N, C-alpha and C positions, 0 to 999 in steps of 0.2 A: 753735429754735423760730422760725418761719417770718415771724411780724409784725414781731419785733424781732431787731435783729442789731448787733453790737458795730461801733464806727467804727475805722478804720485811720487817720484824718487828719482834720483840719479841713476838710479838701474833700469829703469824702465825708460828714462832720457836714452840711454847709450843703445837700448834694445831696438828703439822705434826710429823710422827714416822721417816719420812726419810731427813735428814738435810745437807745442802751441802753451805759451806760459802761461802758469797758473798763477792769478792773481795774489794769492797767498803764500806762494815760496817764499823761502825766507830770504836768499839773494838773487835778485833777477840778474843782476851782472854776474855772479857765478854760474846761474842757467845759460845765458847768452855765451860765455866763455865754454862750458859743457858743447853750446853746438858747434863751434868753430873746430873744437878737439874730433867731437864724432866727424864732421866734416873734412879734418885731414885724416883721420882714421882709416876713413872709406873711400879716399882719395874722391872728394864730391864736392861742387860746389854749393852754395847756399842761396836759397830764394827765402828772402823777407817779404813777407806779406802783412802790411801795415793797414788795418780796418777798424772800423766801431761798430758797435751791434746799433741798427738802426742805418747803417748804410745803405741805400739799394742795390748800387752796384757792386759794392763788397759780397750782398747777399747772392746775387744774381750769379757772382763767379763761382761762388761755395755751391750753388745749386747746379749750372750748368757746364761750368769750364773744369773745375778740379775734377769731379767725377767721371769726365770723359776719359774712355780707356787709353786712348793714344798718350793725352795728357799725363794721365796719373803714371803708365810706362816709363815715359821719358822721364817723369819727375822722380821716381824711385831707383831708375837706373844712373842719373846724373847730379840729382840734388838733395839738401837736406833741407826741408820746408820748414821755417821757422814762422810762425803765424803768432800777431801780438796784438790787442786791443789798445789804440792810443788814448782811450779815454780812462782806462781801468789800470793798466801797467806800466811803471815806471819804467822798463826797459824799452817799451815802443816810444813813451816819451823822451827818451834820451835820443832813441837812434833818428826820429823824426827832426828832434833839435840838430843832429849831427848836420843832415842833410837838407835842413830847411825845407823839410815835407811841408804841404798845403793842401793837397788833393788825397782823396781816396778811393778806391782802396790806390796804395801805393806799391809798387815791387821794387827791391831792390836786389841787385846781383851780384855776389860776392865770391871771392876764395876763400879758403878756410883761415886764413891770416888778417881776412877784414878788410882786403883790396877791393873798392869797388869795380866793378865791371860796367855796370851800367843801371839807371832806373828807369821804369816806366809808371804809368798811373792811368785809370780809368778801367772800365771795363773793357776785357776783349773776347772776341768769342773763341772759340776751342782752337779753332785751325790758327788764328792770329796769334793767341798765346804760343801754342805749340811752335810756332816758326819762331817767336821772340825766345823761348827758350832756348832752343836750337841754334840760334845766331848767338845769344849770350855766353853759351858752352864754347863754341868755337872760338870766338870773340878772348874768353877765359884762358884757352888753352893755348892760345898763342901768348900770355902772357901780359896784354894789352889793358891797362887799368886807368881809371880817371885819377886826378891829382889830389882825393879825398885822402888826410893821414889815416891809416887802417885803426885807430885806435879811438874811442870815445873819451875825450880829456876834458872833463867840465872844466875845469880851470883857465881853459883856452877862450872861454866865452864871457862875455862882460854879464852883469848882473840882470839887467832887463831885459837881454835875450834869454837868459836860464830862465826865467821867470814866465817869460813869452810861452815858454814851450811846457814847462814842469809843471808852473801853478796857475796856467792861462790867462798870466794877465798880459793881455797882448794890446792894449790900448797905449802903447810907447809914444810919447810926445815926440815928434819929428828932431826938435834940437837935440833931445837926448841922444838919438841915433847918429844925426848930423855930426856932433860933436863928436863922438867916438869914431865915426869914419872918418874924418878929416884929419884925425891923429895916427890912420894907420898907415904903414909906408906903401902899401899897395892894396887897390880896390880888387885887384885880381886876386888876391889870395882866397883861401877856401873858407874863413870867417867872415871876411867882409862879403864873401860871396853869399854865404847863407843867410846873412843877418838881412840883406838886400831883399833876397827872393824870398825869404821866411817870414819877415815881416812887412812884405810889399811896399818897399820905403820907394818914394817917388820924387818929384820935384826935380831937381838937377841931377839926380840919381838916373834918372829915364835916359835922358840921353847920354851918359857914361855907359848905360847898359846896351843900349842900340848899337853905341858905336864899336863895340868889343862885346858882339854876339858870337862870331866865330870863334876865337878863343875861348870864353867861356864855355861854348859849347862843347868844344874839343877837351877842355880840361874837366868839368863839372856835368855833364850829360845835356842832352839834347832836350830830354824832359823838362829838368827844372831852369833851363833856360828858354823854352819854348812855352810854358806856363808863365814864365813872368812876362815875356816878351807881350801874352794876350792883354795882360793886366795893363801894361804899358799903352798898346795900342788903344784898348778901351778910354785910357785917361786922354789920349790924345785927340782920337776922335771928338770929344765934347770942346777940345779946342777948336777943332776944322770946323765943328758945327756952328759954333759962333761967329767964327768967320766967314762962313757960308762957302767952305773951301774944300769941294769935293776931289778935286783934281790931286791936290796935296796928299788927301787923305788915301786916296788910290795909291800915288807915288809911295807911301811909307807902307802901306800893305806890299807892295811888292818887293822894296829893300828888306823887309822881314821874313817872306815867304820861305826861302831856303831852310829855314829853324826847323818848320813843320813838317810833319810827313804828310803824306797825302791825304791819309783820312782825318788827321786833327784840321787839316786845312778845308777840308768837305763842310768839318763840323762847326769850323770857327767863323766860314765867311756867313752863314746866315745872322749868327749874332753880332758880326763885326759892321753888316751893312744894314741891318734892320734899325729903323726909324733913323736913318739919317736924313734930315729935312732937305739937303739939295739932293739927295737921291731920288725922293718921293716927287721932287717938283720937274 
């Protein structure tokens, strides 16, 4: 890939605006800290691009979007780009863990201190991505950030959640997660939020999540919330199908509609209504 290349040393890291972690780097955490230092020194924001080899939309971004002259110029002027493979690199796994990332590519927009401006996921056209980069830069310049803590503190997470992301042990029994969440002072805090979204926790937590869509979107980003809401709606759809209740399903869709962008909504509509037995009849 032409836009991104792996560093061979810290000197090379400090010399280049586009940074990709080498899986053989002795300390991936140190490399991440160097990225933040570079962003601070150049008064730029950080774009984290989380991907994996074999991810079709990730490859499409690399082929069609990042080489675009307007996108490239804007990135060069305003961002340090940190690209990391979630299957091969520990820092990518840790960052994914911190933000409960479930879809790829995922883009995180941060300042040099590690404060999150917002996140986004999925393929974007060159024009869409450029507009997104401009919007996040403007928000970052205003000092508006989400409520995530700026540092990755592994001790903040329960073992089952760390294992899910760092060791890919994602089949966590519901009662284990439920026991942990019930003991938390607030489910609106960062760690409970990423556990619920990152592990797609359902049952009673679906209704809690739907009830608190607005505050969760404001605190942790609409992309993370909309992705989980879509999962919830698909689960609810099964219940409404069994009850032969299309009207209630339509009502639920309208209630969650505000959390989705126009583009997301158009894409999700087909999937949400497809094969609904009542709709067919």
